[in-house]
C-alpha positions in Angstrom: 161.0 -93.9 181.8 161.6 -95.0 185.3 158.6 -95.6 187.8 158.4 -92.8 190.1 156.9 -94.8 193.0 159.3 -97.6 193.2 159.7 -99.0 196.6 162.8 -99.8 198.6 164.0 -103.4 198.5 162.0 -105.8 200.9 159.3 -103.2 201.4 156.5 -105.4 199.9 157.2 -108.1 202.7 157.3 -105.2 204.9 153.7 -103.9 203.9 152.3 -107.5 204.5 154.2 -108.0 207.8 153.0 -104.6 209.2 149.4 -104.8 207.9 148.9 -108.2 209.5 149.7 -106.7 212.8 147.4 -103.7 212.6 143.7 -104.0 214.0 142.4 -101.5 211.6 143.7 -103.2 208.4 140.8 -104.8 206.5 141.7 -107.8 204.0 140.0 -106.2 201.2 141.2 -105.2 197.6 142.2 -101.5 197.7 140.9 -99.3 194.8 138.2 -101.5 193.6 136.1 -99.6 191.1 132.4 -99.0 191.9 129.7 -98.1 189.4 128.9 -99.2 185.8 131.9 -99.0 183.5 131.3 -97.6 179.9 133.1 -99.4 176.8 135.9 -96.9 176.9 136.6 -97.9 180.6 135.4 -94.6 182.2 133.0 -95.0 185.0 129.7 -93.6 184.5 127.0 -93.3 187.2 123.9 -91.2 187.8 124.2 -91.4 191.5 125.3 -88.1 192.7 127.4 -89.5 195.6 129.3 -92.1 193.3 129.9 -89.0 190.9 131.2 -87.0 193.6 133.5 -90.0 194.8 134.8 -90.3 191.3 135.4 -86.5 191.0 137.3 -86.5 194.2 139.5 -89.4 193.1 140.8 -87.2 190.2 142.3 -84.8 192.8 146.0 -85.3 193.9 145.4 -87.5 196.8 142.5 -89.4 195.4 139.4 -90.9 197.0 139.5 -94.6 196.1 136.4 -96.9 196.0 136.0 -99.9 198.6 134.1 -102.9 198.3 131.9 -101.9 201.4 131.1 -98.6 200.2 132.2 -96.8 203.4 133.4 -93.7 201.2 129.8 -93.2 199.9 128.5 -93.2 203.6 131.1 -90.8 204.3 130.1 -88.4 201.5 126.7 -88.7 202.4 127.3 -87.7 206.0 129.2 -84.7 204.7 127.5 -83.4 201.5 123.8 -82.8 200.8 123.0 -83.9 197.1 123.1 -80.1 196.1 126.5 -79.4 197.8 127.7 -82.5 196.0 126.6 -81.3 192.6 128.1 -77.9 193.2 131.3 -79.2 194.5 131.8 -81.1 191.1 131.6 -78.0 189.2 134.6 -76.3 190.9 138.1 -76.4 189.5 141.5 -77.3 191.2 142.4 -73.7 191.0 140.8 -70.9 193.0 138.2 -68.9 191.1 136.1 -65.8 192.2 132.3 -66.3 192.7 131.7 -64.1 189.4 133.9 -66.3 187.3 132.4 -69.4 188.7 128.9 -68.0 188.2 129.5 -67.1 184.5 131.0 -70.7 183.7 128.3 -72.8 185.2 125.4 -70.3 184.6 124.1 -69.5 188.1 122.8 -66.6 190.0 125.9 -64.8 191.5 124.5 -63.9 195.0 123.0 -67.3 195.5 126.2 -69.0 194.4 128.1 -66.8 196.7 125.9 -67.9 199.7 126.1 -71.6 198.8 129.9 -71.5 198.3 130.5 -69.9 201.5 128.2 -72.1 203.3 130.2 -75.2 201.7 133.6 -73.5 202.7 132.3 -73.0 206.4 131.6 -76.7 206.5 135.0 -77.6 205.3 133.9 -79.3 202.0 135.5 -76.8 199.7 138.5 -74.3 200.2 138.3 -70.7 200.4 141.4 -68.6 199.5 141.2 -64.9 201.1 143.6 -62.2 199.7 142.6 -58.9 201.2 139.2 -58.2 199.7 139.5 -61.0 197.0 137.8 -64.3 198.0 137.9 -67.4 195.8 136.9 -71.0 196.1 138.2 -74.4 194.8 137.6 -78.1 195.1 139.3 -79.8 198.0 140.8 -83.2 198.3 139.8 -85.6 201.2 143.1 -86.1 202.8 144.9 -83.6 203.7 141.8 -81.4 203.4 137.9 -82.1 203.8 138.8 -84.7 206.6 140.9 -82.2 208.7 138.3 -79.4 208.1 135.9 -81.4 210.0 137.5 -80.6 213.1 134.5 -78.8 214.8 132.2 -81.3 213.2 133.5 -84.6 214.5 131.3 -87.2 216.0 131.7 -90.8 216.8 129.9 -91.9 213.7 132.2 -89.9 211.5 135.3 -91.1 213.3 134.3 -94.8 213.0 133.7 -94.2 209.3 136.9 -92.8 208.8 138.7 -95.4 210.7 137.1 -98.0 208.5 138.1 -96.1 205.4 141.6 -95.3 206.5 143.3 -98.6 205.2 142.0 -98.0 201.8 143.2 -94.4 201.1 146.3 -94.9 203.3 147.8 -97.9 201.8 147.7 -96.1 198.4 149.2 -92.9 199.9 151.7 -94.7 201.8 153.0 -96.7 198.9 154.0 -93.5 197.0 157.6 -92.0 197.1 156.2 -88.4 197.6 154.4 -87.8 201.0 152.1 -85.0 201.9 154.2 -84.8 205.0 157.9 -85.1 206.1 159.7 -85.5 209.4 161.7 -82.4 210.6 164.0 -82.7 213.5 163.3 -80.8 216.7 165.5 -77.7 217.0 167.5 -78.8 219.8 168.8 -81.7 217.9 170.3 -79.6 215.0 170.9 -76.2 216.7 174.7 -76.6 217.1 175.2 -78.7 213.7 176.8 -77.1 210.8 175.4 -76.6 207.3 171.6 -77.5 208.1 169.3 -76.6 205.2 166.8 -73.7 205.9 163.9 -76.2 205.2 165.0 -78.5 208.1 165.2 -75.5 210.7 161.8 -75.6 212.1 162.0 -72.4 214.1 163.5 -70.4 211.5 160.5 -71.6 209.3 158.0 -70.4 211.9 159.7 -67.0 212.1 159.2 -66.4 208.6 155.4 -66.8 208.7 153.1 -63.6 208.6 149.7 -65.6 209.9 149.9 -68.4 212.3 147.3 -70.2 214.0 147.1 -73.2 216.6 144.1 -75.7 216.6 143.6 -78.9 218.5 144.8 -82.1 217.0 142.3 -83.8 214.9 143.8 -87.1 215.6 143.8 -86.8 219.5 140.2 -85.6 219.3 139.1 -88.5 217.1 140.8 -91.0 219.4 139.0 -89.3 222.3 135.7 -89.6 220.9 136.4 -93.4 220.2 137.1 -93.7 223.9 140.9 -93.8 223.7 142.0 -90.4 224.9 145.5 -89.3 224.8 147.4 -87.5 227.6 149.7 -85.4 225.4 148.9 -81.7 224.9 145.6 -81.2 222.6 146.4 -77.8 221.0 149.5 -78.4 218.8 148.4 -78.2 215.2 150.0 -75.2 213.6 148.9 -73.8 210.2 150.4 -70.9 208.3 149.3 -68.5 205.5 146.2 -69.4 203.6 145.6 -72.7 205.7 146.0 -70.6 208.8 143.4 -67.8 207.6 141.0 -70.7 206.4 141.2 -72.2 209.9 140.8 -68.9 211.7 137.9 -67.9 209.5 136.2 -71.1 210.1 136.5 -70.8 213.8 138.7 -74.1 214.0 141.7 -72.4 215.2 143.0 -69.2 216.9 145.5 -66.9 215.5 148.7 -66.7 217.6 152.0 -64.8 217.5 155.5 -66.1 216.5 156.4 -66.4 220.1 153.4 -68.4 221.1 154.1 -70.6 218.1 157.8 -71.1 219.3 156.4 -71.9 222.9 154.3 -74.6 221.5 157.2 -76.2 219.6 159.0 -76.2 223.0 155.9 -77.9 224.6 155.7 -80.4 221.6 159.3 -81.3 222.2 159.0 -81.7 225.9 155.9 -84.0 225.3 157.8 -86.2 222.8 156.1 -85.3 219.8 157.3 -85.8 216.4 157.2 -82.6 213.9 155.6 -83.3 210.7 155.3 -80.3 208.4 153.9 -80.2 204.9 156.3 -81.9 202.7 157.4 -78.7 200.9 160.2 -76.0 201.6 157.4 -73.4 202.1 155.5 -74.9 204.9 151.6 -74.7 205.1 151.0 -76.6 208.4 152.9 -78.4 211.1 151.6 -81.4 212.9 153.0 -82.5 216.4 152.4 -86.3 216.4 152.4 -89.2 218.7 152.1 -92.9 217.7 149.0 -93.5 219.7 146.8 -91.1 217.6 148.5 -90.1 214.3 147.6 -92.7 211.7 150.7 -92.2 209.8 153.1 -92.9 212.7 151.0 -95.6 214.2 151.3 -97.4 210.6 154.9 -96.9 210.1 155.8 -98.0 213.6 154.4 -101.6 212.7 156.6 -101.7 209.8 160.3 -103.5 210.0 161.7 -100.3 208.5 159.8 -97.3 209.4 162.6 -95.1 207.9 161.4 -96.3 204.4 158.1 -95.0 204.6 158.6 -91.5 205.8 160.5 -88.7 204.2 163.2 -87.6 206.7 166.7 -86.2 206.2 168.5 -87.4 209.3 169.0 -90.4 211.3 170.4 -90.8 214.8 173.8 -92.1 215.7 174.9 -93.3 219.2 178.7 -93.0 220.3 179.2 -96.1 222.1 182.3 -94.8 223.9 180.3 -91.9 225.3 177.0 -93.9 226.1 176.4 -95.0 229.6 173.5 -97.2 228.9 171.1 -95.2 231.1 168.0 -96.3 229.0 166.7 -92.5 228.6 166.6 -92.8 224.8 164.4 -95.9 224.9 161.9 -94.2 226.6 161.9 -91.2 224.3 162.1 -93.0 220.8 158.5 -93.0 219.1 159.7 -95.8 216.7 161.2 -98.3 219.1 164.6 -97.8 217.1 166.9 -98.3 219.9 167.8 -101.3 221.9 169.8 -101.8 225.1 172.8 -103.8 225.0 175.1 -104.7 228.0 177.2 -101.4 228.1 175.5 -99.3 225.5 172.4 -98.4 223.5 172.4 -99.3 219.9 170.3 -97.9 216.9 168.2 -100.7 215.1 168.8 -100.3 211.4 165.9 -99.0 209.3 163.8 -97.7 212.3 165.1 -94.3 213.0 163.0 -91.5 211.3 165.3 -88.5 212.3 163.0 -86.7 214.6 165.8 -85.8 217.0 163.8 -86.4 220.3 166.5 -88.7 221.7 169.3 -86.3 221.0 168.4 -83.8 223.8 167.2 -86.5 226.2 170.8 -88.1 226.4 172.6 -86.9 229.7 176.0 -87.3 228.2 175.5 -86.1 224.5 176.2 -89.5 223.3 173.6 -89.0 220.5 173.7 -86.9 217.4 171.8 -86.6 214.1 173.6 -87.5 211.0 172.4 -86.2 207.5 171.0 -89.1 205.4 173.2 -89.2 202.1 171.9 -88.2 198.6 168.6 -86.7 199.8 166.9 -84.1 197.4 165.3 -81.1 198.7 161.5 -81.0 199.4 159.4 -79.4 196.7 159.2 -75.6 196.7 155.6 -75.5 197.4 152.6 -77.8 198.5 151.2 -77.3 194.9 154.3 -78.9 193.4 154.1 -81.6 196.2 150.6 -82.5 195.1 151.5 -82.5 191.5 154.1 -85.0 192.2 151.8 -87.2 194.2 149.1 -87.1 191.5 151.6 -88.3 188.8 152.8 -91.2 191.0 149.4 -92.3 191.9 148.4 -92.3 188.3 151.4 -94.4 187.3 150.6 -96.6 190.3 147.0 -97.2 189.2 148.2 -97.9 185.6 150.6 -100.5 186.7 147.8 -102.5 188.3 
């Protein structure tokens, strides 16, 4: 059986080179276990936060331990001991309060109150289908962290920045990502045979519930004294995610027309579109390299294209190019270089966002489909299952 998370040739050297350049990388061993180990190799601990860390590490995206214990400090800031105990009793699939109460032997009204309080704090996920409300455990990233939008403070931001290399390095090394790059509409609107999952405006038009929230990455950078000048309110959510954001007063409901205007605004501001990595999108991030941890990381790599899931790459027609330099300013990945009489793509750096295409005054740039690309998973649930399988395979190979 082949290893699902096999990396492209030369990527290991790229990891080392890129991480050596970044200021937030700590030279520590990733995924170092904490707590006391039993003879069978399973971690056993009586500390509620260590047990919660272990529990959250069983969820698809994981929650790795660190030598400094920063992940425990994060959990202590977010959860009370009682909330930590209750979170560990929830399942991965949504359950109604009555089902959970019977399963864990707890008074139903009291359980309902506590679960809703935790959902309001973004510690667990609430599903709402008309009058039916259910709750489930929630992974840290993408999940609990993003749901702290209204609770961010400088201390939490600093803790997250300290923890990011540990959880980020593991997730970035997997073949399946939680997000993918989708081209801006103007870059593919006249192209033939564009898959429906790569037409962002059509995907948005299909949604019944849409919300927009401030970008948590830009908010975090602002709290850390590094404000971003790009539009703050650009994070779109759909369906259950949108309903959760709206119910928790993190986002406001918007019409399809307003969502499409936000896409226009994002393209004008030079933001890279990153939807959830599935054909049925749950969210859409509009990202910049100064704030988005993922883009910031991959830009430091020699070959950013090896680190993201993208279906296109830009090509420049040297016969049409007038070497005006507009595309160099537009590119988020420094993927274009200026030569004497033409601009030229740098091999392995383009992530297929399409921002340079509309910028070119002589239409010398176009997007070319990458060969042999599989369609994204049908749903986010399928994406997370693949991530979990790959993460377990990665852990067992160490």
